[in-house]
N, C-alpha and C positions, 0 to 999 in steps of 0.2 A: 564324357562319358569314361573312358577308357582310363583317364587318372585316376577318376575318383573309384572306379572298380580296383583299381591297382593298390590304392589306398586301402579300400576295406579290405581286399583279400590280404594284403601284409599286415594290416592289423589283426586279421583272423588267426592268421598263423604265425604271428610276432616274429616272422623272421622275411626279409626280400630276397628274389631270387630271379635270375633270368629266365631260367628253364622252366616252363608251362607244366605242370602237373597232368600226368596222364590220368590221375582219377578224376581231374575236373572234366575231362571228356565224357565220360562216362557217367558221371552226375548230373551232365547237361543233358544228356541223350536220355537217361533215368527219368528227369524233370519233364521233359517236355514228352514223353510218353505217358508218365503219370498224369501230365495235365490237359490228357485228351488230344493233343496235336494231331490230327490227320494230314497227312502230306497230297497236296492237291486242291485241298478247301482253303477259302481265306482264313488268313491267321487270326487266330482269337490270342488275347495279353494275359487275361485272367489266370487261364488253366494252368500254363506252364508256372506262372508267378505263385499259384497255390501249390503247384507240383515241388516248386522249390522250399515255398515253406514246410510242407510235409516232411521232404527229405531232412531239410536244414534240424527239425524238430526230432526227426527221427535218429538224426547221428549225434543228436546231444544227448539226447536219452540214454542211446546204448552205450557212448562214452561214459555215462555218468554212471551205466551200470557195470561199466568195467568190458565190454565187448572189445575184442580185440579187432584190427582191422580186416583179417579173413571172413571173419562172423559178419561184418558190417557188408561186405560184398557179396558173402551169399545171401545175407536179408535183401538187397539192393535187386541182386540177380532174380530172386525170387518175385519179388514186386515188378520187376519189368515183365517177367513171364506172365506172372496173372494177370495184369494188365492186359497184355496182348492176348490172351487167351479170352478176357473178356470181351475186347473189343471184337474177336472174331466171331463170338458166339451172339453178341450182341447185333455185328451187321449182317450175319446170316440169318438170324431171324425176323430182321427188317427188309430183307429180299426175298 
């Protein structure tokens, strides 16, 4: 699976690198939060999968629109913030 992931990643950026991109860590955390994974509960696969697809589509659209990297990071941070606030409000109303 690691080899397949490396091939997909190399094909998406069109360059091979031995350095793990720091932006990938933030993307994985954002997709996990957007996917609705709550730590301490049984893991669900489809939530983070949909989160990854949403972020991939969002970044493709922003790249097509000409948004630079700082703008993408700001949008990503706002999405994480809104997801955390939504989860907090939702969990507070359930208890």
